[in-house]
ROPARO-523701 format. One record per residue: x, y, z of N, C-alpha, C, O in turn. Coordinates in steps of 0.001 Angstrom, whole numbers, plus 500000, padded with zeros to 6 digits. Atoms other than C-alpha are relative to their C-alpha. Layout:
N
XYZXYZXYZXYZ ...
END
This chain:
434
501409500503499594483440823753885978500216499035500465500095498957501688 500037501329499781484083820156885807500660499864501448500362498806502002 499324500417499053486144820341888837499212501014501125499530501020502314 501444499567499140483094822434890390499026498969500564498533498838501685 501082501096499729480911819562889999500184498820499707499503498041499041 499361501044499754483190817164890748499749500576501956498728500382502616 500322499706498954483566818553894106499289500086500561499413499672501714 501826499610499338479959819547894956499009498548499776497842498413500145 500609501487500290479022815830893888500495499701501557499829499465502566 499639500644498832481611815011896365499699500158501471499888499350502381 500551499241498772480234817181899101498675499011500339498413498215501241 501247500598500058477000816054898229500035499049500852499623499029502012 500337501469499705477411812522898514500645499884501692500191498888502256 499232499889499434479490813097901382499056500438501438499258500062502592 500943499422498899476661814913903474499007499218499939498614499114501101 500532501165500186474448812309902513499952498524500767499010498164501474 499143500823499226476251809356903827499807500472501771499301499779502653 500006499765498699476604811376907022498886499914500468498742499238501487 501472499906499494472549812241907211499623498201500718499079497772501736 501116501316500385471790808456906187500488499298501627499666499031502503 499011500806499040474574806769908889499183500024501460499015499019502151 500110499014498787473102809313911944498263499441500102497286500186500185 501594500031500556469763807239911455499341500711501104498518501514500663 500376499134498848468815808798915205499697501190499671498543501617499678 499572498464500328469655811990914320498966500564498948498283501587498906 500521499310501421468285812039910926498136499843500111497321500483499448 501297499972499523464792810682912740499264500560500738498092500291500998 500997499017499030464076813501915046500285501246499226499760502302499581 500464498709500771464948815971912136498583499630499048498426500376498081 500773500228500391461658814215911005498634500061501001497528500471500648 500987500654499024459623813173914152499939501128501300499128500810502169 500013498324499084460060816837916529499463500875498932498538501150499696 500409499400500732458882818889913846498348499735499637497431500547499761 501077501064499804456112816703913381499148499857501193497923499897501080 500736499870498881455102816527916824499573502088500227498491502608500500 500293498937499922455591820267916898498795500664499415497943501361499967 501421499066500971453072821544914280499110498499500507499871497889499756 501157500479499443450288818649915818500490500224501655501034499126501769 499962499826499154450930819439919140499818501613500565499417501768501719 500221498785499863450843823481918969498536500016499219497634500782499557 501413499331500124447855823222916980499080498991500353498064498849499673 501200500563499054445924821046919097499810500977501404498765501306501965 499822499000499196446997823277921566498832501493499801497936501890500546 500430498578500536445700826512920036498433499968499173497728500882498745 501060500092500958442905824854918255498725500664501125497709500730500432 501107499384499613440261826538920918499944501530499448499023502257499075 500082498251500988441318829948919479499415500079499300498357500675499500 501122500205501579439803829464916353498591499298499996497807499336499048 501170500671499851437027827480917627499075500955500443499600501781501189 500637499397499952433804829279917837499512500004501629499413498926502216 499861500120498305433178830353921803498959499239500359499034498849501525 501012500939499738430035828252921737500240498816500576499680498224501498 500068501476499475431614825201921793500904500007501964501028499070502752 499381499770498947433444826481924904499905501429500853500699502334500595 500862498821499402431582829222927270500868500272500972501167499335501712 499939499437498676433051831232929777499357499905501177498149500134501237 501035500027498436431999830808933457500036501392500138500974502062499705 500558498595499574430552834055934575499287499623501201498431498748501338 500612500232498645429874834503938254499260501250500068499894502289499886 500848499237500247426630836587938388499392500522501547498950499619502258 500912499563498917425073838790941503498891500632499574499081501252498527 501302499626500702421542839862940825499449500916501674498590500711502531 500694499299498846421448842585943399498457500833499568497590500995500427 501117499145500435418634844685941306498368498885500430497623498888501410 501052501433499592415960841589941292498376500945498976497173500720499109 501272499384500846413575843876938755500644500206498573501845499943498508 500065499713501347413642844723935037501280499815499641501709498838499028 498281499859500836417247845595934213500571498663500634501061497760499957 499027501130500073418672843111936118499498498483499990500501497801499781 500801500730500487416564840275935719500697499292498238501285498272497879 499441500197501552417193840903931604501268499698500029501642498770499312 498273500065500447421073841187931952500319498648500209500864497967499341 499946501383499788421111838005933554499582498538498796500250497655498260 500577500476501477418959836383930875500432500243498733500580499382497866 498874499779501049420706837921928454501146498889499648501178498118498689 498622500530499955424311836458929390499602498550500052500374497799499456 499874501150500420422446833008929919499105499655498757498660498508498759 500446501019501439420812832339926318501110500256499306501062499701498208 498387499559500679424663833737925149499947498785499488499048498067499924 498840500635500461426601831377923237500798499980500431501386498899500395 498663499864499794429554832915924793500200499597501726501250499141502178 500141500153498682428734832555928421499440498924501112498270498606501321 501173501118498823428014829971931256499549500548501354500313500451502314 500170498996498722426150832113934020500097499095501391499133498330501373 500240500541498481426548830526937748499367501287500924499973502353500808 500629499044498792424518832749940473499703499082501096498707499314501782 499760501112498896425318829541942969500629499300499981500870498656498960 499402500920499997427350827639944579499803499512501132499497500210502099 499911500637498888427444824771946890498881499821500394498519499555501540 502028499694499646423616825049946604499821501052500736498719501020501284 500373498461499351423790828725948279500252500913498927501136500791498078 499763499251500643423132831651946695501015500783499841501455501135500936 498207499235499533426658833742945896499392501548499849498611502140499105 500269498483500076426768837153947041501267500242499689502085499397499326 498827498882500455429400839751946421500975499646500568501896499248499856 498733500219499572431823839179948838500339497881499605501532497599499488 499173500833500306432231835335948022500238499960498733501193499298498327 499709499705501190431726836469944465501800500486499864502629499986499104 498575499315499878435149838691945396500632498530499856500974498005498797 499114501126500211436775835384946694500537499479498916501752499354498768 499989501200500430436487833331944369500785500650498458501784500218497882 498784498942500985437679836108941518501311499512500463501878498486500089 498830499892499619440697836867943496500264498582500110500883498364499068 499590501255499869441295833240944276500620499790498229501792499420498169 500217500354500786441045832871940495499572498505499511500043497701498707 501033501231500268438658830162940459499180500389498921499031499477498108 500322499494501355436930832114937744500498501485500075501012502250500891 498782498749500563438183834836935877498774501574499634498905502618498996 501138498550500091435008837406936013498617499668500646497757498843500338 501794499874499648431919838207938103499642501407499708500358502329499318 501102499100500540429270840479937529499150500515501486498595499648502160 501220499725498913427167842330940416498929500993499500499442501969498952 501174498806500856423839844530939094499398500717501458498444500318502126 500244499181498661423720847043942103498440500263500084497665500415499141 501596499993499797420322847327943598498971501472499715499278502499500320 500531498754500318417983850046942385500205500340498423499828501272497712 500146498782501617418896850297938939498963499771499050499207500393498016 501383500302500848415492849165937088499370501443500551498867502182499704 501183498816499527413689852111939167501532501598499393501191502503498631 499330498855500543417109854773938495499745500013498768499553501164498373 500020499590501084416707854085935046498488500548499492498365501530498761 501621499623499853412735854416935065499994501727500201499520502643499530 500158498280498989413348857799937556500791501027498385500377502107497963 498936498816500932416411859163934436498652500181499046498346501346498792 500583500195501175413754858227931828498761501093499932498592501828498959 500372498952499355411272860366933624500120501685499890499423502602499458 499419498239499729413271863654934435500366500140499018500587501350499049 499406499776501393414635863541930627498802500219499372498686501112498532 501573499755501002410981863300929306499166500683500423498046500566499927 500516499155499516409929866149931672500847501110499312500155502115499153 499248499373500330412841868037930179499482500575498588499774501737498303 500116500310501023411529867608926949497812501047499948497242502018499452 501400499499500242407710868093927460499320501485500321499457501451501543 500817498925500226405812871456927390499588500429501645499003499519502232 500500499712498633405079873159931037498581499480500787498428499357502002 501095500027499706401486872320930936499879498863499649498790498493499208 499864501333499886402539869002930787500674499349501160500659498125501293 499376500618499112404516868651933800499897498930500976500651498116501509 500023501589498860402488866485935952499420498851499306498521498228499871 500331501166500107402051863757933803500165498853500409499428497892500186 499319501129498775404050861504936177499533500497501940499808500279503120 500844499625498324402020863019939021500086501126500885500618501999500199 499488498528499530402415866032941390501374499744500828501807500730501425 498835500385499048405680864196943272500827500843498691500554500719497497 498909500158500652408787865853941966500915498925499293501351497998499975 498525500988500511411411863860939721501525500345500026501926501026499082 498442499601499777415091864355940600500772499048499242500316497909499146 499458500710500987417568862993938266500793499101501159501193499484502259 499242501365499027419209859496939829501005500039499417501307500651498393 498894500421500543422260858017939763500025498732498856499337497711498892 500059500968501070423146856133936616499935498308500681500613497922501634 499515501583498929422513851982937545501361499885499741502039500653499058 498923500739499524425232850344938219500075499017499802499117498365500218 499771501417500001426962846915937079501503500082500381502215500907499808 498643500038499607430305846166938760500620498517498806500105497457498451 499291501290500568432439843810936825501533499821500241502448500564499888 498658500392499124435368841848938760500571499277498970499813498519498364 498994500920500296438487840278936979500557499640500664500832500147501751 498847500677499270440534838292937962501487500160499052501397499860497861 498566498845500511444557839990936939499966499224498678500247499846497654 498577500706500848445580837008934682498504500246498692498884499924497566 500925499853500854442068837755932544500626500412498663500791501625498539 499841499217501352443233838174928829499193501104499624498258501400500367 500308498509499958442349841516927327498568499850499367497658500630499646 500740500250500506439978839612924947498706499507500145497784499749499367 500706499955499203437881838156927343499265501017500867498160500874501391 500758498938499571437333841455928703499516500707499585498807501422500293 500840499479501131436115842938925575498946499365500163497990499915500710 500950500617500030434035840213925216498554500009501050497368500162500757 501048499534499323432223840452928274499511501676500030498374502123499881 500813497905500152431914844797928343499434499604498908498264499576499290 500716499709500842430604844269925008498854499179500028497954499260499192 501542500773499567427927842091926170499091500138500578497926499811500353 500706498919498943426971844026928948499355501011499398498207501367499665 500616498800499937426772846940927204498534499852498485497774500720498055 501062500032500987424405845300924312498645499830501039497693500605500951 501019500439499209422065843806926929499473500982500550498255501155500605 500627498583499387421971847145928675499286500554499525498239500939500045 500950499024501058420766848935925695498715499730499683497852500608499688 500830500246500252418314846625924686498958499894501643497728499923501655 501144500081498962416859846340928391499555501537500385498417501690500829 500462498862500157416982850388928433499197500087499099498264500694499626 500932499533500933414890850677925252498744499399500350497721499935499925 500786500403499643412753848424926821499258500241501088498187499650501232 500524499427498835411999850246930107499776501294499384498994501867500142 500358499307500342411798853295927791498813500049499485497889500844499652 501480500373500531409274851798925933498600499864501302497496500267500937 501270500212498819406714851014929533500389501503499897499566502093499197 500562498264499525407673855187930442499276500882498424498694501954498588 500537499589501030406492856130927013498748499619499883497825500428499985 501436500527499612403602853798927029499366500337500853498241500064500434 500576499398498760402255855207930185499841501307499852498979501934500468 500332498620500161402647858463928980499178500146498853498816501322498805 500582499807500808400710858037925925498178499440500468497136499896499996 501221500848499455397773855872927664499734501497501041498570501744501355 500667499306498949397591858690930082499652501510499118498693502201499464 500331498562500814397610861950927482499436499741499000498665500620498615 501120499760501588396031860651924022499076498505500577498151498225499814 501291500746500293393980857368925648501030499011499427500694497924499898 499228501081501091396556855170923429500692498870500914501479499086501836 498934500847499402397941852181924577500464499100499335499846498250498693 499342500510501133400640850961922946499955498160499966499141497640500729 500032501437500191401108847105922172501643499425499948502411500119499282 498507500349499446404695845201923208500377499118498809501502498621498858 499241500719500401404724843207920083501016500853499195500618501991498947 499295499277500944407786844427917836500968500580500532501787501255499908 498904499312498845409857845528920529501359499282499718502418499906499784 498603500719499681412550842641920222500324499889498842501364499280498594 499269500136500839412679843042916975501038500717499270501080501944499359 498419499825500425416256843211915010499708501272499104498812501135498271 500013499075501164416539846515913014500782499794499318500478499719498128 499474500320501074419621845743911773500754498805500215501110498471501345 499637501124500097421060842613910630501587499944499217501886500029498026 498598500259500826425079842077910530500494498880499457500438497954500266 500002501269500144426141839313908565501723499650499972502456500632500089 498488499750499697429747838441908754500860499149498847500607497973498585 500124501272501075431632837161905820501988500449499670502547501531499842 499059499027500136435226837080904785500515500591498363500140500043497326 500109499776501114436415838928902071501426499390498910502599499068499095 499202500722500755437779837678899165499845500300498578498850501018498674 500119499733501077437832838209895108499877498745499141499578498821497949 500075501552500293437860834283894558499026499431500544498686499529501723 500866500658498675435198832017895023500636498676500351499858497724500297 499372500729499882437722829695895845500770500309501496501978500517501607 499511499609499115437687830369899700500365499141500969499429498351501096 500419500346498700438739828827902926499944500137501146501022500164501739 500296499582498752437480829486905888500931500044500878500744499025501542 498773500044499059440672830117908199499524499697501474498762500402502136 500258500594498881440645827811911254501314499929500372502177500541499743 499171500066499604443176826608913511501143499338499196502291499783499190 498759500641501200445183824270910867500851500793498973502062500870498764 499347498977500627445156826863908436500611500875500344501022501622499457 498953498924499563447196829168910791500972499422500596502001500098500586 498965500231499355449299827057912712500775498850499492501953498663499796 498821500938501379450579824217910060501251500739499440502431500472499668 499291498890500860452144826823908040501120500939500877502199501482500637 498809498786498951453601828844911049500886499329500696501820500034501077 499635500786499185454916826003912942500895499130499159501913498744499732 499867500374500595455749824331910130501694500786499458502768500193499360 499065499422500354458125827008908992500641500123500993501808499882500684 498862499570498867459796827916912655500329498807499889501516498774500215 499139500770499423460420824253912673500987499812498571502061499234498737 498944500263501355462121824266908547501038500844500843502038500135500958 498591499029499801464745827183910170500470499572500712501681499767500820 499014500783498818465475825084913023501362499557499812502284499867500567 499454500649500840467495823238910941501434500625500052502362499868499767 499205499189499632469996825901911674500969499025500688502091498660500337 499193501052498642471030823550914802501175499079499042502380499294498906 499372501077500496472205820756912920501029500447499128502212500149499294 498855500139500934473902821858910076501248501135500157502206501202499388 499312499114500020475613824737911361501296499053501051502521499013500932 498870501104499340476965821914914223500928499444499158502118499373499466 499348500999500651478017819888911508501138501025499207502102500307498942 499293499203500668480045822731909699501121500495500963502056501100500440 499328499026499375481851823961912992500843498164500718501831498094501449 499039500957499526482787819914913612501118500007499270502284500168499630 498923500045501061484314819598910271501221501003500074502253500602499536 499388499219499713486173822580911199501121499722501083502300499798500741 499523500637498999487439821357914532501002498870499967501962498676500713 500131501194499831487801818209913465501497499767499118502170498745499254 499449499573501327490221819520910356499733499304498797500580499211497908 500592500621501357488268817725907722499831500604498645499941500362497444 500337498249500970487452820952906215501333500143499341501345500423498142 498749499494500242491141821442905947500252499059498724500679499560497683 499235501109500815491907818117903949498974500178498870499210499818497716 501231500067501379488521818791901822500828500997499127501106500736497956 499250498444500661490394822239900771501088499819499274501620500764498692 498166500137500382493827820565899599498904499905498912499044500836498119 500412500339501348490816818974896711499801501514499307499412502609499711 500353498410501113490836821428893405499186500102500028498464499111500137 501452499683500056487895823469893280499614501363500878500213501696501901 500608499047499349486026826355894342499210499779501923498246499024502050 500371500819499028485394825997898383498090499862499838497423498964500353 501137500260500162481732826885897112499358499267499711498153499350499947 500230501602500330481505823345895746499480499325501191498489498595501160 500546500694498869481261822283899331499232500141500261498441499255500586 500912499319499237479263824834900372498562499407499457497708498857500153 501416500383500897476361824076897693499817498459500355498669498016500397 500131501326499774477125820377898529499000499963501568497846499566501404 500364499336498926476012821246902076498099500418499726497070499813500028 501290499413500453473036823293900790499208498870499760498509498436500677 500607500954501101471644820642898296499350498772501037498160498466500967 500204500848499038471778817888901297498943500215500797497925499524500766 500927499228498904469953819688903823498702500785499484497685501093500106 501640499322500479467361821369901534499200498605499752497978498561499895 500657501129500323466584817834900626499267500103501386498329500900501389 499827500064498807466176817481903910498719500803500872497993500428501793 501017498975499346463974820458904747498827499983499098497692500182499532 500944500363500810462053819894902064499095498903500084497878499071500015 500723501288499056460893816532903220499315500518501352498196500247501788 500330499530498407460573818095906539498183500591499687497118500175500142 501593499153500150457488820663905098499167499467499252498012499887499331 500618500744500271456400818103902948499074498910500541498088498401500007 500875501146499199455295815577905776499368500848500903498295500406501312 500917499031498976454087818490908143498968500581499128498102501253499689 501440499218500879451554819698905017499355498818500308498406498883501090 500680501508500215450654815615904509499130499846501575497918499646501660 500309499911498334450117815650908544498693501083499847497608500518499984 501409499454499806447347818409908384499335499874498777498499500763498616 501040500438501007445721817115905324499196498872500528497982499002500687 500247500821499541445346813970906615499872499145501422498990498412501871 499801500414497936446630813111910569498725500885500804497794500551501537 500511499172498877445326816094911953498208499669500128497716499219501162 501322500555500080441440815511910819499819498771501203499086498950502176 499727501803499274441944811807912634500100500664501514499585500045502445 500186500103498756442461813510915611498900501109500556499005501751501601 501169498753499981439183815927915286500073501067499743499114501740500121 499647499205499914441026818723914162499274500461498383499030499494497661 499927499333501415440091821008910654500541498845498825501167497858499210 499004500701501187441424819299907294500827501443499663500256502521499829 499130498847500281444307821828906262499539499600497870499583498540497245 500460500208500911442997822671902770501711501196499599502243502088500260 499010499630500351446065823555900516499985501417498901500755502356498700 500303498850501370444600825737897565500042499747499127500249498539499237 500080500800501460444521824912894133500778500519498978500499500635497785 498984499241500842447652826590893067501421499095500410502406499560500984 498655500998499198450241823318893833501197500422499366502125500260500158 498852499659500489452894824454891854500512501503501184501366501446502068 499990498951498800452780827920893949500460499705501094501392500355501567 499741500767498755452840825609897059501479499352500158502157499192501173 499056500862499727455572823732895907501589500730499989502650500310500451 498986499341500005457799826564895059500347500993500936501432501573500917 499818499250499171457454828512897625500537499191501285501562499646501794 499214500875499555458087825447900057501691500202499750502598500494500529 498316500501500644461442824914898023500894501231500530501872501092501265 499790498621499759462090828665898340500519500319501447501543500944501723 499981499937498841461516828370902010501347499308500427501985499855501326 499432501430499666463814825340902327501866500617499550502912500340500136 498954499474500568466538827232900260500738501044501063501950500978501270 500242498861499093466198830356902863500792499629501089501870500143501387 499794500495498560466358828148906257501558499387499755502421499348500633 498662500809499931469429826224904593501560500896499710502740500546499752 498869498996500427471411829453903567499970500309501568501014499795501969 499996499553498891470840830685907160500859499212500969501470499771501879 499649501464499169472084827205908763501937500520499613502919500839500283 498122499275500195475512828231906489500467500999500623501586500951501135 498826499011499580476079831703907621500097499765501672500733500487502440 499939499751498386475611830777911198500923498970500643501040498921501867 499317501500499838477882827412911171501329500740499046502384500105499023 498519499556500520480641829544909147500259501267500658501295501738500189 499563499089499553480646832751911473500121499573501437500871500270502119 500015500028499042480056831112914556501208499635500701501744499613499593 498403500697499341483648829792916575499816498862500366500726498061500149 500051501316498802482243826892918783498698499306499528498167499906498593 501178500574500253479111824498918474498980500858501019497927501347500608 500559499594499443478088825902921734499082501689499587497984502107499953 500590498660500337477746829589920004498899499520498957497742499790499278 500882500560500594475915828013917410498703499862499850497850500266499060 500753500279499402473927826592919277498738500742500199497579500781499786 500480498871498900473094829113921530499174500972498913497950501080498998 500582498977499951472684832006919166499603499273498790499520500216498003 500834499805501011471069830136916087498695499517500332497819499479499467 501245500486499754468285828749917983499203501239500310498104501472499805 500687498892499103467560832054920246499782501199498580498913502070498557 499793498962501295468419834077916601498189499344499439497170500032499376 501529500866500962465167831590914869499193500362500861498320501090500389 501031499509499155463200832155918158499232501409499782498011501561499727 500110498577500032463289835950917800499319500333498406498158500719498268 500659500162501437462795835920913751498490499600500092497568500361499797 501406500248499651459718833816914696498546500978500430497446501196499923 500866499157499208458225836096917291499572501305499353498470501847499269 500334498610500847458847839179915304499371499656498161499176500397497197 500433500158501411457644837230912274498226499414499609497584499040498628 501773499951500087453888836925913319499871498234500324498877497576500017 500445501518499740454393833144914498498952499363500924498126498451500953 500690500454498199453188833109918002498864501573500168497809501773500770 501326498617499474451510836823917930499847500685498087500631501200497289 499754499277501093449855837763914913500261501816499176499868502707499929 499140498966500464451209840817913078498981501466500202499492502577500341 500793499231500099448063842846913169499738500471501570499265501603501675 499743499745498253448248843010917445501376500482500325501619500476501531 499032499547499897451722844434916952499921501449500324498874502083500192 499979498395499998452615847932917640500374500651498860501312500084498300 499629499082501254453126850089914919501593499763499295502028499507498173 498557499988500635456844850160915217500455498374499530501009498145498454 499774501268499931457223846330915703499154499396498101499677498661497264 500318500256501514454709846147912238501127499958498743501062499142497824 499165499297500705457705847828910408500849498861500432500873498034499521 498800500908500196460411845432911592499543498741500527500231498080501306 500235501678500530458389842083911122500262499868498747500710498791498352 499178499793501574459237843289907344500628499272499753500511498513498791 498780500374499981462199842211908163500666498115500292501792497620500308 499384500945499640462155838861908993499540498667499398498321498525499490 500332500298501524462119836042906175499069498702500358498620497925499515 501367500784499593459563833852908747498790500271499447497990499543498860 501059499241500717457273836437907844499791499955498909498600499787498645 500501500176500920457796836365904295499736498429499868499412498151498714 499875501745500421457686832355904277498282499837500600497535499173499881 501101500158499451454271832651906746498843500856498637497902500297498074 500550499356500447452952835347904750499232499363498010498246499587497308 500061500668501611453235833317901101499087498994500472497898499013500156 501081500814499674451816830503902743498427500227500206497528499592499655 501775499338499566448346832395904262499735500117498483498918499339497990 500392499179501268448242834139900785499316498768499006498236498803498417 500527501606500772447905830363899046498855499534500730497717499586500264 501475500444499087445582828971901892499020500456499990497964499872499746 501132499365499735443621831271902426499262500952498957498040500994498816 500316499762501657443558833272898966500301499939498938500398500735498004 499944500635501257444103831377896825500854500636498991500458500774497834 498853498792500409447140833572895757500517498487499182500541497345499643 498816500821500906449273831792892506501315500608500029501694501440500853 498434499967499384452898831898892072500104501550499395501116502139499775 499480498262500467452823835784890305499502500580501295500177501493501772 500471499027498489450802836956893735501235499806500916501856500797501300 498897500002499343453527835452895683501496500208500180502265500095501134 498666499728500048456541836453893893501062501058500548502268501086500303 499452498820498985457255839726896420501088499145501064502190499334501578 499512501012498357457796836834899099500969498883499106502021498641499697 498556501199500655460101834021896650501314501156499812502474501132500222 498463498670500318462359837280895515500689499823501210501752499205501272 499096499678498586463173838145899488500201498913500460501355499040500868 499376501030499682463554834558900608500881499515499013501713498799499569 499163500179500735465521833985897291501252501021500865501988500561501738 499147499044499946467640836924897894500738500191501695501760500826501955 499718500147498913467804836227901630500916498311500010501709498224500947 498937500874500469469738832838900556501160499804499791501996499211500473 498785498931500734472229834462898170501001500412500641502213500294500463 499364499138499284472991836437900604500854499568501393501925499968501850 498980500701498816473560833966903793501364499547499121502501499912499420 498725500642500638475871832023901158500846500905499664501914500727500250 499383499303500055477335834576900038500773500759501109501911501158500859 499106499376498745478557836132903366501108498687500645502268498650501055 499357501402499401479239832475904426501854499663499425502953499411499919 498273500396500988482056831994901286500719500937500300501908500752500558 498511498960499664483541835507901960500530499283501010501422498446500876 499899500426499074483481834769905218501407498571500064502595498783500306 499336500648500864485121831766904218501854499561499537502730498753499843 499373499533501219487426832662901858501102500691500336502264500283500310 499243499124499600488777835578902998500711500558501849501474501403502315 499705499979498394488875834979906949500974498800500054501417498541501173 499516500997499275490821831845906475498956499047500693499631498796501691 500700500260499046488177830082908265499468498822499543498237498796499569 500781500871500845487729826487906315498711499480500226498084499631501275 502038500815499976484053824602905675500640498702500292499950497693500441 
END
């Protein structure tokens, strides 16, 4: 036991000295993750802002010039989501010009309301009403026969690179405005019938009154609820991503010692090789933990100075610290595993970096898990970055305590133990000195 402690202490001291002597490299371990968190949060901030702050420009050509077309255009103009453009360079926009602008990528969406849309809606309303009236009232709209007309038409042109979220937003808005206008036209038709048949003239009041009110709320069983924003999502996501990227310097350090023969000389010291591995784990664990604390402090104090929301770390600081420490262990263990198995620094750098990117991709750092396919939603549960990210989300957004995140902590700690155990076994049984 004493031999283990002596070797462990010597290994920890050696690794700490090496890091402190390489001041530029040590600084990069903190500067680059901090820069990553700030840049990615700034870039993705608009995704979490209300669309009102950044309206989507929409080209509109109204060929109907009647109730339906006018109300559709007015509805888009009054919306918080869209900036309506019906003229360019002082000229009224035409359909051909609209197509050219959208096809060239200058605008993402163009809308054309086809001619006679309002007339067709009225005629179809009258036709459908006649089908319901008794034969003795078939002349309520006059002696002229009324035939079923083609439906009112709206053409929507999209730039091929337009995101599906924008497509769904504009289509949903058009359907909502269309339904409101159809109801208004229907009221006009029925009002005429009431006046002709019963001598009763309906009032317009109340037609615009909303019958159903939809209230948006975030589900929570706790009164302390943090509203999701760009910082609450991006700081933990990119902090975890940066923490696992320690695999490159840690694995490179292991391989450099092996290639230079330093590790072979260290093996001549009495005691277990596990002591040397744990010495490296301790040193890099402290580095990663310091990284994480720095990035959390950036979210709390620095990002608000850049015009971003403040990171709300929740109310369970013990759970936050334990989770951060466990993630640091998992990231360090992964670096030990890669450094022990890889045969060269090139292998460790390439495999280590790409594997972390893959684990981040399937772990929900770049794409939310709920947007993934069914198969990928199962695969994502295998990523330690997903366990880490879910733990932070639970603390930041759901005010989870230590017991609530225990499954995440257990998975991360078992991942650490597995990685270190495999690295130790490879080192001992395959004669690959650390």
